[in-house]
Structures are given as structure tokens and as C-alpha cells.
N, CA, C and O atoms as a printed pandas DataFrame, in Angstrom:
     atom_number atom_name residue_name chain_id  residue_number  x_coord  y_coord  z_coord
0              1         N          MET        A               1  -22.381   -3.316  -44.842
1              2        CA          MET        A               1  -22.273   -4.327  -44.229
2              3         C          MET        A               1  -22.553   -5.597  -45.191
3              4         O          MET        A               1  -23.623   -5.793  -45.767
4              5         N          GLY        A               2  -21.078   -6.668  -45.292
5              6        CA          GLY        A               2  -22.194   -7.598  -46.414
6              7         C          GLY        A               2  -20.867   -8.300  -46.860
7              8         O          GLY        A               2  -20.182   -8.716  -45.926
8              9         N          LYS        A               3  -20.417   -8.490  -48.035
9             10        CA          LYS        A               3  -19.141   -9.347  -49.142
10            11         C          LYS        A               3  -20.206   -8.870  -50.357
11            12         O          LYS        A               3  -19.837   -7.797  -50.835
12            13         N          ASP        A               4  -21.733   -9.522  -51.128
13            14        CA          ASP        A               4  -22.607  -10.164  -52.103
14            15         C          ASP        A               4  -22.286   -9.034  -52.602
15            16         O          ASP        A               4  -23.267   -8.374  -52.942
16            17         N          LEU        A               5  -20.978   -8.402  -52.833
17            18        CA          LEU        A               5  -21.889   -6.539  -52.995
18            19         C          LEU        A               5  -20.889   -6.091  -54.382
19            20         O          LEU        A               5  -19.813   -6.576  -54.034
20            21         N          ILE        A               6  -20.697   -5.585  -55.447
21            22        CA          ILE        A               6  -19.533   -4.718  -55.656
22            23         C          ILE        A               6  -20.307   -3.723  -56.362
23            24         O          ILE        A               6  -21.097   -4.201  -57.177
24            25         N          LEU        A               7  -20.285   -2.290  -56.251
25            26        CA          LEU        A               7  -20.362   -1.803  -57.431
26            27         C          LEU        A               7  -19.566   -0.340  -58.049
27            28         O          LEU        A               7  -19.529    0.601  -57.256
28            29         N          VAL        A               8  -19.178   -0.213  -58.903
29            30        CA          VAL        A               8  -18.062    0.505  -59.235
30            31         C          VAL        A               8  -18.706    1.040  -60.307
31            32         O          VAL        A               8  -19.582    0.601  -61.052
32            33         N          SER        A               9  -17.628    2.910  -60.204
33            34        CA          SER        A               9  -18.396    3.604  -61.667
34            35         C          SER        A               9  -16.889    4.190  -61.563
35            36         O          SER        A               9  -16.222    4.510  -60.579
36            37         N          VAL        A              10  -16.633    4.209  -62.814
37            38        CA          VAL        A              10  -15.132    4.546  -63.457
38            39         C          VAL        A              10  -15.561    6.007  -64.434
39            40         O          VAL        A              10  -16.349    5.774  -65.350
40            41         N          ASP        A              11  -15.218    7.063  -64.324
41            42        CA          ASP        A              11  -14.575    7.578  -65.246
42            43         C          ASP        A              11  -15.788    8.497  -65.660
43            44         O          ASP        A              11  -15.769    9.695  -65.939
44            45         N          LYS        A              12  -16.551    7.863  -65.636
45            46        CA          LYS        A              12  -18.138    9.068  -65.051
46            47         C          LYS        A              12  -18.746    9.025  -66.479
47            48         O          LYS        A              12  -19.661    9.589  -67.080
48            49         N          THR        A              13  -17.317    7.603  -66.867
49            50        CA          THR        A              13  -18.230    6.820  -68.790
50            51         C          THR        A              13  -18.894    5.595  -68.780
51            52         O          THR        A              13  -19.636    5.089  -69.621
52            53         N          ILE        A              14  -18.267    4.949  -67.005
53            54        CA          ILE        A              14  -18.897    2.621  -67.553
54            55         C          ILE        A              14  -19.504    3.404  -66.033
55            56         O          ILE        A              14  -19.529    4.507  -65.488
56            57         N          GLY        A              15  -20.100    1.493  -65.746
57            58        CA          GLY        A              15  -20.984    1.553  -65.061
58            59         C          GLY        A              15  -20.075    0.198  -64.809
59            60         O          GLY        A              15  -19.183   -0.101  -65.603
60            61         N          LEU        A              16  -20.332   -0.496  -63.788
61            62        CA          LEU        A              16  -20.106   -2.242  -63.333
62            63         C          LEU        A              16  -21.160   -2.154  -62.184
63            64         O          LEU        A              16  -21.255   -1.246  -61.358
64            65         N          SER        A              17  -21.724   -2.973  -62.262
65            66        CA          SER        A              17  -22.149   -3.516  -61.050
66            67         C          SER        A              17  -22.558   -5.314  -60.531
67            68         O          SER        A              17  -23.788   -5.345  -60.548
68            69         N          CYS        A              18  -22.263   -6.102  -60.293
69            70        CA          CYS        A              18  -22.754   -7.309  -59.418
70            71         C          CYS        A              18  -22.753   -8.011  -58.040
71            72         O          CYS        A              18  -22.086   -7.927  -57.009
72            73         N          ILE        A              19  -23.593   -8.597  -58.397
73            74        CA          ILE        A              19  -24.264   -8.695  -57.183
74            75         C          ILE        A              19  -23.829  -10.397  -57.521
75            76         O          ILE        A              19  -23.616  -10.740  -58.684
76            77         N          THR        A              20  -23.725  -11.445  -56.301
77            78        CA          THR        A              20  -22.770  -12.334  -56.303
78            79         C          THR        A              20  -23.635  -13.390  -56.279
79            80         O          THR        A              20  -23.849  -14.004  -57.324
80            81         N          GLU        A              21  -24.537  -13.918  -54.546
81            82        CA          GLU        A              21  -25.028  -14.627  -54.960
82            83         C          GLU        A              21  -26.091  -15.728  -55.385
83            84         O          GLU        A              21  -26.195  -16.890  -54.991
84            85         N          ASP        A              22  -27.139  -14.744  -56.663
85            86        CA          ASP        A              22  -26.847  -16.359  -57.594
86            87         C          ASP        A              22  -25.888  -15.649  -59.597
87            88         O          ASP        A              22  -25.684  -16.147  -60.704
88            89         N          PHE        A              23  -25.656  -14.407  -58.957
89            90        CA          PHE        A              23  -24.342  -14.138  -59.979
90            91         C          PHE        A              23  -25.708  -13.139  -61.046
91            92         O          PHE        A              23  -26.581  -13.448  -61.857
92            93         N          THR        A              24  -25.147  -11.755  -60.365
93            94        CA          THR        A              24  -25.891  -11.253  -61.179
94            95         C          THR        A              24  -25.772   -9.347  -62.113
95            96         O          THR        A              24  -26.741   -8.611  -61.924
96            97         N          ALA        A              25  -24.707   -8.856  -62.912
97            98        CA          ALA        A              25  -23.923   -8.088  -63.520
98            99         C          ALA        A              25  -24.885   -7.212  -63.883
99           100         O          ALA        A              25  -26.104   -7.242  -64.057
100          101         N          THR        A              26  -23.643   -6.094  -63.977
101          102        CA          THR        A              26  -24.689   -4.661  -65.097
102          103         C          THR        A              26  -23.404   -3.962  -65.764
103          104         O          THR        A              26  -22.298   -3.706  -65.290
104          105         N          PHE        A              27  -23.949   -3.750  -67.022
105          106        CA          PHE        A              27  -23.081   -2.669  -67.156
106          107         C          PHE        A              27  -22.918   -1.747  -68.400
107          108         O          PHE        A              27  -22.896   -2.154  -69.562
108          109         N          SER        A              28  -22.799   -0.369  -67.978
109          110        CA          SER        A              28  -23.229    0.188  -68.535
110          111         C          SER        A              28  -22.286    2.108  -69.263
111          112         O          SER        A              28  -21.463    2.876  -68.766
112          113         N          GLU        A              29  -22.740    2.090  -70.042
113          114        CA          GLU        A              29  -22.575    3.609  -70.506
114          115         C          GLU        A              29  -23.375    4.480  -70.199
115          116         O          GLU        A              29  -22.790    5.470  -69.760
116          117         N          ASN        A              30  -24.029    4.539  -70.214
117          118        CA          ASN        A              30  -26.399    5.215  -69.826
118          119         C          ASN        A              30  -24.825    5.949  -68.448
119          120         O          ASN        A              30  -24.220    5.373  -67.543
120          121         N          SER        A              31  -24.765    7.045  -68.864
121          122        CA          SER        A              31  -24.021    8.739  -68.648
122          123         C          SER        A              31  -24.525    9.399  -67.738
123          124         O          SER        A              31  -24.104   10.433  -67.221
124          125         N          SER        A              32  -26.323    8.252  -67.315
125          126        CA          SER        A              32  -27.070    9.208  -66.151
126          127         C          SER        A              32  -27.253    7.897  -65.099
127          128         O          SER        A              32  -28.032    7.894  -64.146
128          129         N          PHE        A              33  -26.332    6.746  -65.497
129          130        CA          PHE        A              33  -26.535    5.459  -64.681
130          131         C          PHE        A              33  -25.417    5.670  -64.341
131          132         O          PHE        A              33  -25.482    6.282  -63.275
132          133         N          VAL        A              34  -23.447    5.376  -64.905
133          134        CA          VAL        A              34  -23.247    5.686  -63.632
134          135         C          VAL        A              34  -22.702    7.544  -63.128
135          136         O          VAL        A              34  -21.706    8.266  -63.185
136          137         N          TYR        A              35  -23.776    7.574  -62.770
137          138        CA          TYR        A              35  -23.747    9.311  -61.980
138          139         C          TYR        A              35  -25.089    8.602  -61.435
139          140         O          TYR        A              35  -25.299    9.346  -60.477
140          141         N          LEU        A              36  -25.939    7.840  -61.411
141          142        CA          LEU        A              36  -26.431    7.354  -59.782
142          143         C          LEU        A              36  -25.607    6.556  -59.370
143          144         O          LEU        A              36  -25.634    6.370  -58.153
144          145         N          ALA        A              37  -24.485    5.717  -60.248
145          146        CA          ALA        A              37  -23.671    4.839  -59.574
146          147         C          ALA        A              37  -22.074    5.338  -58.305
147          148         O          ALA        A              37  -21.437    4.902  -57.347
148          149         N          ASP        A              38  -22.196    6.853  -59.508
149          150        CA          ASP        A              38  -20.888    7.417  -58.090
150          151         C          ASP        A              38  -21.440    8.151  -56.968
151          152         O          ASP        A              38  -20.752    8.685  -56.097
152          153         N          ILE        A              39  -23.322    8.163  -57.045
153          154        CA          ILE        A              39  -23.686    8.063  -56.082
154          155         C          ILE        A              39  -24.181    8.125  -54.941
155          156         O          ILE        A              39  -24.452    8.867  -53.997
156          157         N          LEU        A              40  -24.235    6.477  -55.570
157          158        CA          LEU        A              40  -24.332    6.084  -54.794
158          159         C          LEU        A              40  -23.299    5.384  -53.676
159          160         O          LEU        A              40  -23.545    4.994  -52.535
160          161         N          LEU        A              41  -21.791    5.371  -54.597
161          162        CA          LEU        A              41  -20.565    5.076  -54.030
162          163         C          LEU        A              41  -19.848    6.258  -52.326
163          164         O          LEU        A              41  -19.208    6.134  -51.282
164          165         N          ARG        A              42  -20.541    7.235  -53.115
165          166        CA          ARG        A              42  -19.735    8.943  -52.425
166          167         C          ARG        A              42  -20.906    8.527  -50.874
167          168         O          ARG        A              42  -20.613    8.518  -49.679
168          169         N          HIS        A              43  -22.142    8.248  -51.514
169          170        CA          HIS        A              43  -22.492    8.439  -49.484
170          171         C          HIS        A              43  -22.057    6.949  -49.026
171          172         O          HIS        A              43  -21.620    7.012  -47.877
172          173         N          GLU        A              44  -22.034    5.863  -49.446
173          174        CA          GLU        A              44  -21.867    4.977  -48.546
174          175         C          GLU        A              44  -20.301    4.643  -48.100
175          176         O          GLU        A              44  -19.734    3.671  -47.601
176          177         N          ILE        A              45  -19.665    6.779  -48.820
177          178        CA          ILE        A              45  -18.295    6.140  -48.283
178          179         C          ILE        A              45  -18.420    6.914  -46.451
179          180         O          ILE        A              45  -17.891    6.634  -45.376
180          181         N          TYR        A              46  -19.725    8.294  -47.065
181          182        CA          TYR        A              46  -20.069    9.340  -46.354
182          183         C          TYR        A              46  -20.505    8.564  -45.126
183          184         O          TYR        A              46  -20.121    8.736  -43.969
184          185         N          LEU        A              47  -21.563    7.490  -45.687
185          186        CA          LEU        A              47  -21.905    6.938  -43.959
186          187         C          LEU        A              47  -21.029    6.529  -43.365
187          188         O          LEU        A              47  -20.627    6.968  -42.287
188          189         N          ALA        A              48  -20.527    5.479  -44.072
189          190        CA          ALA        A              48  -19.047    5.060  -43.295
190          191         C          ALA        A              48  -18.692    5.739  -42.477
191          192         O          ALA        A              48  -18.823    5.443  -41.290
192          193         N          GLU        A              49  -17.885    7.356  -43.090
193          194        CA          GLU        A              49  -17.460    7.574  -42.102
194          195         C          GLU        A              49  -17.907    8.563  -41.030
195          196         O          GLU        A              49  -17.175    8.940  -40.115
196          197         N          ILE        A              50  -19.402    9.022  -41.253
197          198        CA          ILE        A              50  -20.366    9.012  -40.243
198          199         C          ILE        A              50  -20.225    8.171  -38.782
199          200         O          ILE        A              50  -20.010    8.429  -37.598
200          201         N          MET        A              51  -20.510    6.898  -39.713
201          202        CA          MET        A              51  -20.773    5.552  -38.540
202          203         C          MET        A              51  -19.522    5.283  -37.839
203          204         O          MET        A              51  -19.360    4.946  -36.667
204          205         N          THR        A              52  -18.720    5.478  -38.706
205          206        CA          THR        A              52  -17.143    6.072  -37.235
206          207         C          THR        A              52  -16.905    7.098  -36.936
207          208         O          THR        A              52  -15.719    6.905  -36.669
208          209         N          ALA        A              53  -17.103    8.418  -36.685
209          210        CA          ALA        A              53  -17.091    8.959  -36.164
210          211         C          ALA        A              53  -18.943    9.365  -34.406
211          212         O          ALA        A              53  -18.801   10.138  -33.459
212          213         N          PHE        A              54  -19.969    8.699  -34.632
213          214        CA          PHE        A              54  -21.009    9.168  -33.921
214          215         C          PHE        A              54  -21.108    7.079  -33.816
215          216         O          PHE        A              54  -22.084    6.615  -34.406
216          217         N          LYS        A              55  -20.575    6.491  -33.426
217          218        CA          LYS        A              55  -21.130    4.806  -33.825
218          219         C          LYS        A              55  -21.872    5.054  -32.559
219          220         O          LYS        A              55  -23.099    4.996  -32.642
220          221         N          THR        A              56  -21.492    5.244  -31.730
221          222        CA          THR        A              56  -22.438    5.373  -29.183
222          223         C          THR        A              56  -23.417    5.935  -30.383
223          224         O          THR        A              56  -23.840    5.118  -31.201
224          225         N          ASP        A              57  -23.749    7.199  -30.483
225          226        CA          ASP        A              57  -25.319    8.193  -30.519
226          227         C          ASP        A              57  -26.035    6.761  -31.833
227          228         O          ASP        A              57  -27.031    6.041  -31.776
228          229         N          ILE        A              58  -24.815    6.920  -32.971
229          230        CA          ILE        A              58  -26.027    5.999  -33.962
230          231         C          ILE        A              58  -26.281    4.622  -33.841
231          232         O          ILE        A              58  -26.833    3.769  -34.537
232          233         N          ASP        A              59  -25.690    4.659  -32.699
233          234        CA          ASP        A              59  -26.698    3.397  -32.257
234          235         C          ASP        A              59  -27.723    3.261  -31.501
235          236         O          ASP        A              59  -28.681    2.499  -31.628
236          237         N          ALA        A              60  -27.383    4.403  -30.314
237          238        CA          ALA        A              60  -28.234    4.202  -30.024
238          239         C          ALA        A              60  -29.551    5.563  -29.738
239          240         O          ALA        A              60  -30.286    6.008  -28.856
240          241         N          HIS        A              61  -29.137    5.786  -31.319
241          242        CA          HIS        A              61  -30.811    6.000  -31.781
242          243         C          HIS        A              61  -32.010    5.406  -32.684
243          244         O          HIS        A              61  -33.201    5.687  -32.553
244          245         N          PHE        A              62  -31.233    4.204  -33.973
245          246        CA          PHE        A              62  -31.300    3.211  -34.656
246          247         C          PHE        A              62  -30.661    2.540  -34.224
247          248         O          PHE        A              62  -29.859    3.329  -33.724
248          249         N          GLY        A              63  -30.200    1.278  -33.894
249          250        CA          GLY        A              63  -29.787    0.148  -32.937
250          251         C          GLY        A              63  -28.860    0.221  -34.187
251          252         O          GLY        A              63  -28.655    0.992  -35.124
252          253         N          PRO        A              64  -28.259   -1.354  -33.575
253          254        CA          PRO        A              64  -26.821   -1.476  -33.619
254          255         C          PRO        A              64  -27.264   -2.278  -36.125
255          256         O          PRO        A              64  -28.085   -3.104  -36.523
256          257         N          ALA        A              65  -26.519   -1.673  -36.698
257          258        CA          ALA        A              65  -26.120   -1.869  -38.166
258          259         C          ALA        A              65  -27.716   -1.124  -38.385
259          260         O          ALA        A              65  -28.733   -1.716  -38.746
260          261         N          LEU        A              66  -27.627   -0.148  -38.161
261          262        CA          LEU        A              66  -29.028    1.227  -38.519
262          263         C          LEU        A              66  -30.600    0.086  -38.577
263          264         O          LEU        A              66  -31.649    0.471  -39.094
264          265         N          TYR        A              67  -30.407   -1.497  -37.850
265          266        CA          TYR        A              67  -31.844   -2.028  -37.687
266          267         C          TYR        A              67  -32.626   -1.879  -37.744
267          268         O          TYR        A              67  -33.437   -2.698  -38.176
268          269         N          LYS        A              68  -33.064   -0.077  -37.114
269          270        CA          LYS        A              68  -34.061    0.589  -36.659
270          271         C          LYS        A              68  -34.553    0.478  -38.422
271          272         O          LYS        A              68  -35.507   -0.206  -38.790
272          273         N          LEU        A              69  -33.808    1.179  -39.218
273          274        CA          LEU        A              69  -34.144    2.378  -40.209
274          275         C          LEU        A              69  -34.302    1.441  -41.443
275          276         O          LEU        A              69  -34.802    1.605  -42.556
276          277         N          ARG        A              70  -33.353   -0.167  -40.489
277          278        CA          ARG        A              70  -33.222   -1.038  -41.911
278          279         C          ARG        A              70  -35.045   -1.275  -41.975
279          280         O          ARG        A              70  -35.948   -0.796  -42.661
280          281         N          GLU        A              71  -34.940   -2.527  -40.581
281          282        CA          GLU        A              71  -37.068   -2.480  -40.234
282          283         C          GLU        A              71  -37.675   -1.097  -40.740
283          284         O          GLU        A              71  -38.604   -0.858  -39.968
284          285         N          ARG        A              72  -37.619   -0.510  -41.283
285          286        CA          ARG        A              72  -38.334    0.620  -42.193
286          287         C          ARG        A              72  -38.719    0.487  -43.802
287          288         O          ARG        A              72  -39.579    0.410  -44.679
288          289         N          TYR        A              73  -37.872    0.513  -43.567
289          290        CA          TYR        A              73  -37.807    1.067  -45.162
290          291         C          TYR        A              73  -36.677    0.107  -45.962
291          292         O          TYR        A              73  -36.138    0.801  -46.824
292          293         N          ALA        A              74  -36.088   -1.413  -45.952
293          294        CA          ALA        A              74  -35.649   -2.817  -46.178
294          295         C          ALA        A              74  -36.464   -3.088  -46.672
295          296         O          ALA        A              74  -37.674   -3.213  -46.484
296          297         N          LEU        A              75  -35.253   -3.287  -47.935
297          298        CA          LEU        A              75  -36.462   -3.782  -49.886
298          299         C          LEU        A              75  -36.070   -4.913  -49.983
299          300         O          LEU        A              75  -36.945   -5.700  -50.345
300          301         N          LEU        A              76  -34.315   -5.664  -49.663
301          302        CA          LEU        A              76  -34.399   -6.954  -49.882
302          303         C          LEU        A              76  -34.585   -7.776  -48.166
303          304         O          LEU        A              76  -35.236   -7.331  -47.221
304          305         N          PRO        A              77  -33.809   -9.016  -48.215
305          306        CA          PRO        A              77  -33.521   -8.467  -46.753
306          307         C          PRO        A              77  -32.326   -8.728  -47.010
307          308         O          PRO        A              77  -31.688   -8.768  -48.062
308          309         N          LEU        A              78  -31.882   -9.043  -45.126
309          310        CA          LEU        A              78  -30.499   -8.978  -44.328
310          311         C          LEU        A              78  -29.884   -9.878  -45.368
311          312         O          LEU        A              78  -30.570  -10.686  -45.994
312          313         N          ALA        A              79  -28.193   -9.691  -45.606
313          314        CA          ALA        A              79  -26.906  -10.371  -45.216
314          315         C          ALA        A              79  -27.261  -11.344  -44.436
315          316         O          ALA        A              79  -28.442  -11.338  -44.089
316          317         N          GLU        A              80  -26.435  -12.377  -43.966
317          318        CA          GLU        A              80  -27.317  -13.345  -43.031
318          319         C          GLU        A              80  -25.904  -13.042  -41.809
319          320         O          GLU        A              80  -25.976  -13.355  -40.621
320          321         N          SER        A              81  -25.044  -12.570  -42.274
321          322        CA          SER        A              81  -23.377  -11.673  -42.258
322          323         C          SER        A              81  -24.240  -10.401  -40.605
323          324         O          SER        A              81  -24.130  -10.247  -39.389
324          325         N          THR        A              82  -24.857   -9.965  -41.554
325          326        CA          THR        A              82  -25.438   -7.910  -41.445
326          327         C          THR        A              82  -26.892   -8.386  -39.826
327          328         O          THR        A              82  -26.952   -7.767  -38.764
328          329         N          ARG        A              83  -27.954   -9.792  -40.296
329          330        CA          ARG        A              83  -28.828  -10.209  -39.087
330          331         C          ARG        A              83  -27.954  -10.912  -38.069
331          332         O          ARG        A              83  -27.810  -10.597  -36.887
332          333         N          GLU        A              84  -27.470  -11.783  -38.637
333          334        CA          GLU        A              84  -26.321  -12.083  -37.650
334          335         C          GLU        A              84  -25.306  -11.010  -36.291
335          336         O          GLU        A              84  -25.143  -11.138  -35.078
336          337         N          TYR        A              85  -24.907  -10.164  -37.158
337          338        CA          TYR        A              85  -24.043   -8.573  -35.968
338          339         C          TYR        A              85  -25.364   -7.957  -35.339
339          340         O          TYR        A              85  -25.262   -7.973  -34.113
340          341         N          ILE        A              86  -26.692   -7.365  -35.808
341          342        CA          ILE        A              86  -28.044   -7.664  -35.203
342          343         C          ILE        A              86  -27.809   -7.883  -33.913
343          344         O          ILE        A              86  -27.857   -7.318  -32.820
344          345         N          GLU        A              87  -27.550   -8.853  -34.389
345          346        CA          GLU        A              87  -29.139   -9.935  -33.267
346          347         C          GLU        A              87  -26.890  -10.037  -31.793
347          348         O          GLU        A              87  -26.541   -9.887  -30.622
348          349         N          ALA        A              88  -26.405  -10.311  -32.906
349          350        CA          ALA        A              88  -25.529  -10.671  -31.224
350          351         C          ALA        A              88  -24.795   -8.807  -30.749
351          352         O          ALA        A              88  -23.974   -8.634  -29.849
352          353         N          GLU        A              89  -25.336   -7.763  -31.565
353          354        CA          GLU        A              89  -25.028   -6.088  -30.736
354          355         C          GLU        A              89  -25.883   -6.198  -29.373
355          356         O          GLU        A              89  -25.469   -5.866  -28.262
356          357         N          LEU        A              90  -28.016   -7.086  -29.872
357          358        CA          LEU        A              90  -28.604   -6.405  -29.388
358          359         C          LEU        A              90  -29.027   -8.096  -28.109
359          360         O          LEU        A              90  -29.787   -8.162  -27.143
360          361         N          THR        A              91  -28.490   -8.730  -28.486
361          362        CA          THR        A              91  -27.893  -10.111  -26.854
362          363         C          THR        A              91  -27.287   -9.100  -26.111
363          364         O          THR        A              91  -27.352   -9.077  -24.882
364          365         N          SER        A              92  -26.516   -7.996  -26.987
365          366        CA          SER        A              92  -25.645   -8.672  -25.672
366          367         C          SER        A              92  -26.167   -7.476  -24.739
367          368         O          SER        A              92  -26.715   -7.459  -23.637
368          369         N          LYS        A              93  -25.747   -6.435  -25.687
369          370        CA          LYS        A              93  -27.605   -5.066  -24.721
370          371         C          LYS        A              93  -28.033   -5.719  -24.267
371          372         O          LYS        A              93  -27.410   -5.679  -23.206
372          373         N          ALA        A              94  -28.754   -6.475  -24.154
373          374        CA          ALA        A              94  -29.450   -6.532  -23.136
374          375         C          ALA        A              94  -28.914   -7.905  -21.551
375          376         O          ALA        A              94  -29.403   -8.195  -20.458
376          377         N          ARG        A              95  -27.910   -8.268  -22.217
377          378        CA          ARG        A              95  -27.132   -8.605  -20.975
378          379         C          ARG        A              95  -26.459   -8.043  -20.426
379          380         O          ARG        A              95  -26.131   -8.462  -19.316
380          381         N          THR        A              96  -25.853   -6.666  -20.987
381          382        CA          THR        A              96  -24.743   -6.014  -19.970
382          383         C          THR        A              96  -26.370   -4.435  -19.908
383          384         O          THR        A              96  -26.222   -3.582  -19.033
384          385         N          GLY        A              97  -27.189   -4.356  -20.510
385          386        CA          GLY        A              97  -28.514   -3.521  -19.381
386          387         C          GLY        A              97  -28.380   -2.462  -20.359
387          388         O          GLY        A              97  -29.125   -1.566  -19.962
388          389         N          ALA        A              98  -27.701   -2.031  -21.649
389          390        CA          ALA        A              98  -27.801   -1.194  -22.553
390          391         C          ALA        A              98  -28.759   -0.395  -23.667
391          392         O          ALA        A              98  -29.152   -1.269  -24.441
392          393         N          ASP        A              99  -29.208    0.688  -24.003
393          394        CA          ASP        A              99  -29.812    1.229  -24.394
394          395         C          ASP        A              99  -29.730    1.035  -25.371
395          396         O          ASP        A              99  -30.440    1.630  -26.181
């Protein structure tokens, strides 16, 4: 979730990443870096598919937008849009009495 991050891996020989809030960019022909970027992208796609298929169960166990995991392991602060989504979901569940 969030709009300010792009990470692209092309042909396993070139890597590119960009974080736009204060603008950070990276370029690499280092195959190890490109491999890691490629794996990261694949895992994000896998996670999106899993979240779509099992959203209700995942939300019940980890909270909306995986907030319980984010609290435990996050090294970076949440994007404001992600924080707003989590707060809205938790408020909605508190109103309806859902876990």
C-alpha cells in the first residue's frame, strides 16, 4: 500500500529503484542487487495474491494491512495513507464488534 515507491527489475541485468518523498534513486548492473529486486517484486506479487484470496482470515489474525506484523517488524514509518486505512478499518471493526 502506498504511492511513493517504485522498484523495477529488467532482464536480470539492470536494476532501478526510486522512493519519491524526498526523492531517492538507485541504478545497478550488479546482478546480486538485481536478483534481490526481482525476488522482492515476486514476493510482493505473491503476497498481493494471497491477501486477495484470504483477506478475511489474514485480517482476523494479523489485523488490517498486516498492522500487527508492521508494529513488530517495521523499520520504516507507515505511509499516511496506510495509517489512515488501518485506523479506519480498526474503527469500523470496533463499531461493528468484529474481531
